[in-house]
Each structure stands twice: as structure tokens, then as C-alpha cells.
C-alpha positions in Angstrom: 20.6 28.8 -21.2 20.1 30.3 -24.8 23.8 30.1 -25.0 23.9 26.4 -24.0 20.7 25.5 -26.3 22.3 27.8 -29.2 25.8 25.8 -28.5 24.2 22.6 -29.2 21.5 23.6 -31.8 24.4 24.8 -34.2 26.2 21.6 -35.0 23.3 19.7 -34.9 21.6 21.9 -37.6 21.8 19.6 -40.4 20.4 16.7 -38.8 17.4 18.3 -36.9 16.4 20.3 -40.5 16.4 16.5 -42.5 14.7 14.6 -39.7 12.2 17.4 -38.7 10.2 17.6 -42.0 8.3 14.9 -41.5 7.5 15.8 -38.0 6.2 18.9 -38.9 4.0 17.6 -41.2 2.4 14.6 -38.7 2.2 17.3 -36.4 0.0 19.9 -39.1 -2.3 17.2 -40.3 -3.3 16.1 -36.6 -3.9 19.5 -35.8 -6.2 19.9 -38.6 -8.0 16.7 -38.1 -8.3 17.7 -34.6 -10.0 20.8 -35.5 -12.4 19.1 -37.9 -13.6 17.0 -34.9 -13.7 19.3 -31.9 -13.9 23.3 -33.3 -17.8 23.1 -34.2 -18.8 22.1 -30.7 -16.1 24.2 -29.0 -17.4 27.3 -31.2 -20.9 26.3 -30.3 -20.3 26.3 -26.4 -18.9 29.7 -26.9 -21.6 31.5 -28.5 -24.2 29.6 -26.2 -21.8 31.3 -23.1 -22.0 34.5 -25.2 -25.7 34.4 -25.0 -26.3 33.9 -21.4 -23.5 36.5 -20.4 -25.1 38.9 -18.5 -23.7 42.2 -17.3 -26.9 43.8 -16.1 -25.7 44.0 -12.3 -22.5 45.9 -13.7 -22.3 49.2 -11.9 -20.7 50.9 -14.7 -23.5 51.2 -17.8 -21.2 53.0 -20.1 -18.8 50.1 -19.8 -21.6 47.6 -20.3 -22.6 48.9 -23.7 -18.9 49.3 -24.7 -18.2 45.6 -24.3 -21.6 44.7 -25.4 -21.1 46.4 -28.7 -17.4 45.1 -28.9 -18.7 41.5 -28.5 -21.5 41.4 -30.3 -21.1 38.5 -33.2 -24.1 39.6 -34.5 -22.9 42.8 -36.2 -19.9 43.7 -38.4 -19.1 46.1 -36.1 -18.9 44.1 -33.1 -17.3 41.3 -32.4 -15.7 40.9 -36.2 -14.3 44.4 -35.9 -12.8 43.7 -32.7 -11.0 40.7 -33.6 -9.8 42.2 -36.9 -8.2 45.2 -35.2 -6.5 43.3 -32.2 -5.0 41.2 -35.3 -4.0 44.2 -37.4 -2.6 45.9 -34.4 -0.7 42.6 -33.0 1.0 41.6 -36.8 1.9 45.0 -37.1 4.1 45.0 -33.5 5.7 41.5 -35.4 6.6 43.2 -38.5 8.0 46.1 -36.5 10.5 43.9 -34.2 11.1 41.7 -37.6 12.1 44.9 -39.0 13.8 46.2 -35.7 15.7 43.0 -35.5 17.3 43.0 -39.3 18.1 46.6 -39.2 20.0 46.2 -35.8 21.7 43.1 -37.0 20.0 41.5 -33.5 20.0 37.7 -32.8 17.4 36.8 -36.0 20.4 37.5 -38.6 22.8 35.3 -37.0 19.8 32.6 -37.2 19.4 33.2 -40.6 22.6 32.7 -41.5 22.9 29.5 -39.6 19.6 28.4 -41.2 20.8 29.3 -44.8 24.2 27.1 -44.4 22.4 24.3 -42.5 19.9 24.2 -45.5 22.4 24.5 -48.1 24.4 21.1 -46.2 20.7 19.6 -46.3 19.6 19.5 -49.6 18.7 16.8 -51.7 17.9 16.3 -55.7 14.1 15.6 -55.1 13.4 18.2 -52.1 15.0 20.8 -54.7 13.3 19.6 -57.6 9.5 19.6 -55.6 10.0 23.1 -53.7 11.5 24.7 -57.0 8.2 23.5 -58.5 6.3 25.0 -55.8 7.9 28.4 -55.6 7.7 29.4 -59.6 3.6 29.4 -58.7 5.1 32.6 -56.7 6.7 34.5 -59.6 5.4 37.7 -60.5 4.5 36.6 -63.8 2.4 33.9 -63.1 0.6 35.8 -60.1 -0.1 38.9 -62.2 -1.5 36.9 -64.7 -3.6 34.9 -62.4 -4.4 38.0 -60.8 -5.9 39.7 -64.1 -8.0 36.6 -65.1 -9.4 36.4 -61.6 -10.2 40.2 -61.7 -11.9 39.8 -64.8 -13.8 36.5 -64.0 -15.1 37.8 -60.5 -16.1 41.1 -62.3 -17.8 39.2 -65.1 -19.7 36.5 -63.5 -20.1 38.0 -60.3 -19.4 42.1 -59.8 -17.2 44.5 -59.5 -17.3 45.0 -55.7 -15.9 41.1 -55.8 -12.9 41.8 -57.4 -12.1 44.9 -55.4 -10.8 43.6 -52.3 -8.4 41.3 -54.1 -7.4 44.4 -56.4 -6.6 46.3 -53.3 -4.8 43.5 -51.1 -2.4 42.7 -54.3 -1.6 46.5 -55.3 -1.1 47.4 -51.7 0.9 44.4 -50.6 3.5 44.6 -53.8 4.1 48.1 -53.6 4.9 48.1 -50.0 7.1 45.0 -50.6 8.7 46.6 -53.4 9.6 49.7 -51.3 10.5 47.5 -48.6 12.9 45.4 -51.1 14.8 48.6 -52.2 14.9 50.5 -48.7 16.8 48.0 -47.3 18.5 46.7 -50.3 19.7 43.6 -48.1 21.6 41.0 -50.1 20.6 37.3 -51.0 21.8 34.8 -49.2 25.3 33.3 -50.7 23.7 29.6 -50.4 21.2 30.2 -53.1 20.6 27.6 -55.5 19.5 30.1 -58.1 21.0 33.6 -58.8 18.3 36.5 -58.2 19.2 39.6 -58.8 16.5 41.9 -56.4 16.8 42.8 -52.7 16.1 40.2 -50.3 14.2 41.6 -47.7 11.0 40.9 -47.8 10.1 38.2 -49.7 7.8 38.9 -52.5 6.6 35.4 -52.7 5.7 35.1 -49.2 3.8 38.4 -49.1 1.8 37.3 -52.2 1.4 34.2 -50.9 -1.0 35.7 -48.4 -2.2 38.9 -50.0 -3.3 36.9 -53.2 -3.6 33.5 -52.8 -4.6 33.3 -48.7 -7.5 36.2 -50.3 -8.6 33.8 -53.0 -8.8 30.8 -50.5 -10.5 33.2 -48.2 -13.4 34.1 -50.8 -13.7 30.8 -51.7 -14.5 29.8 -47.9 -16.6 32.9 -47.6 -19.0 31.2 -50.1 -19.4 27.7 -48.8 -22.0 26.7 -46.2 -20.5 23.2 -45.4 -18.4 23.2 -42.1 -16.6 19.8 -43.6 -15.7 21.8 -47.2 -14.8 24.9 -45.0 -12.5 22.9 -43.0 -10.5 21.5 -46.1 -10.8 24.8 -48.2 -8.9 26.3 -45.1 -6.4 23.2 -44.8 -5.5 23.7 -48.3 -5.4 26.9 -48.6 -3.0 27.6 -45.4 -1.2 24.3 -46.4 -0.1 26.2 -49.9 0.9 29.3 -48.2 3.1 27.9 -45.8 4.5 25.9 -48.5 5.2 28.6 -50.8 6.6 30.9 -48.2 9.0 28.1 -46.9 10.0 27.3 -50.7 11.9 30.6 -50.9 14.0 29.2 -47.6 14.6 25.5 -48.9 16.1 26.3 -51.9 17.9 29.5 -50.3 16.9 32.6 -52.3 15.8 34.2 -49.2 16.5 34.3 -45.1 13.9 33.1 -42.5 13.0 36.7 -41.2 12.5 37.7 -45.1 9.9 35.0 -45.5 8.8 36.1 -42.2 8.6 39.6 -42.6 6.6 38.8 -46.1 4.1 36.7 -44.3 3.2 39.2 -41.9 3.2 42.1 -44.3 0.7 40.0 -46.4 -0.8 39.5 -43.8 -1.9 43.2 -42.9 -3.6 43.4 -46.5 -5.4 40.4 -46.1 -7.0 41.7 -43.0 -7.6 44.8 -44.6 -9.3 42.7 -48.1 -11.1 40.3 -46.0 -12.6 43.5 -44.0 -13.4 45.1 -47.2 -14.9 42.1 -48.3 -16.9 42.0 -45.3 -17.7 45.1 -45.3 -19.2 45.4 -48.8 -21.5 41.9 -47.9 -22.7 43.7 -44.5 -23.9 47.0 -47.0 -25.5 44.6 -49.5 -22.9 44.8 -52.4 -22.0 41.5 -52.7 -24.7 39.0 -52.5 -23.2 35.6 -51.7 -26.1 33.8 -54.0 -24.4 35.0 -56.7 -27.2 35.7 -58.2 -26.5 39.8 -58.5 
């Protein structure tokens, strides 16, 4: 079945790439509209369900205590820690799988080359112009400048603890991405529209999109109490991250697996950063009212 599907997809690659973009955008917008309309009611119902969840009749008190501790949404070391640890573990497994497939030159490598060659045939002047403008926002000189300005701003108008998660996520992700690039030393796609001299795997732009820009949007989201504004912030932030990451594929300077690995690596440091931010706020080092 996979061979038949692959045999059909390959000759139709350009058509699929050219005509699928608007459908993806439409689906993405509809998804967030539904989230805006129904997510708050669903979350409220889940909270009510958890409040009335009773385990008193369960015959194993230690297991009951463990479950209550792990799923207590009123404390940082309860449900938030459980979710963070679960997602962190899942992303680690996914990243390990991508790395293994690239090293062993598995199916994902063949898919990388197919996407790169199909994308090169589907390029248009307007598409290249738009996504080249987007990808500039992930260039190291721009990101480092924004990072320094943000750290100074947070330290001056808040306190140093506001800047600590952003500092750790940037340094950690950038260091690991650099080690990965020169450790794997993967060549850039031959279809690249711009000359790049650094290795390809993982994508540094995609890594920083998650570990820097996504963290910035999270800090903004966390200090907003309006549900409508939180949805808009999350929509804009996730859309920006995906656009920045996909721009590397569209202009041909990265393979799909490069970008996927970069997003996963950045996500690990994103979780570390927001977990540290929440712990600092839990310990009262961070005041959300901004008067400290």
C-alpha cells in the first residue's frame, strides 16, 4: 500500500504543493476559530469533572494518593508537572526517531529529497520573495540582537527572573543546534535558492523559532487574563513559528527533517523555559502584576 501511494504521490508532487497551501491555511484558521468558540467551555467541563472525581472507594490508598497528586490542577507539581514531563518525554522520543532515520538514511531521507525537488519546481517569484522576508527574522544577527534587547528590557522593567527562562532556552537550544550541525555535518539541499555554508541538520531557524520566539509569545500570553486575547496571542505565535520554520523548506535551504528536528529540539527547551518560568512565579520570584 505504501509503495502504491508513493508511486502516485511522486509524479503529482508539484501539483500537490502548489494547490495544498490554501487548503492548509483555511484548515488552520478554522481550527483556531473552533478553539476560540468551544475550548473554554470544554476546559470548564473537564475541570468540573475533575472536581467531582472521587476515588475514596478505591482499595489502594497509595495509588489514590499518587493519582490525586499527579492530577491536581491546583498545584504546580500536580497536573502541570505531569503534562510537562509527558510532553517532554514524547518530544524526546520523536526527536530520537528523526535523528535515527536521518543517520540510517531511512524513508525520511527519500521524502526529504522528493520535497526539495518538488518545491524547486513549484517556486514562484512572489512566493520566494515573501518567504525570504519571513526567514530573515530567524537570522542569527537579528535574533541575537532581539534577544539582548529583550533581556535588558525584562531586567530593567521587571526583574532578572523574568529574563532567566529566556536566557536559558536560547543558550541551551542554540548550543545543541550548533553541536548537531557540526556533529552530523549534513549537506544543504542542492536545490537551495541561496548559498549557505553551514551544515543543514538541524535547522537553526526552526530551533530558535520555538526556543526564542515561542517563549516570547508565551510570556505575553501568560501575562494576559482575557481569553479572547490569549487565543489571538496563541494563534499569532504558533502561526509565526510555523511560517518561519516552513520558510526554510520553501526557499530550499533545508530538508523537511532538518526543520522537524529543529522544531522538536526547540520544543524541548521551550518546555524547560516555561516550566522554569512557572516555578519562579510559583515561588513568588515573578509577580504577574509587574509591580515588583
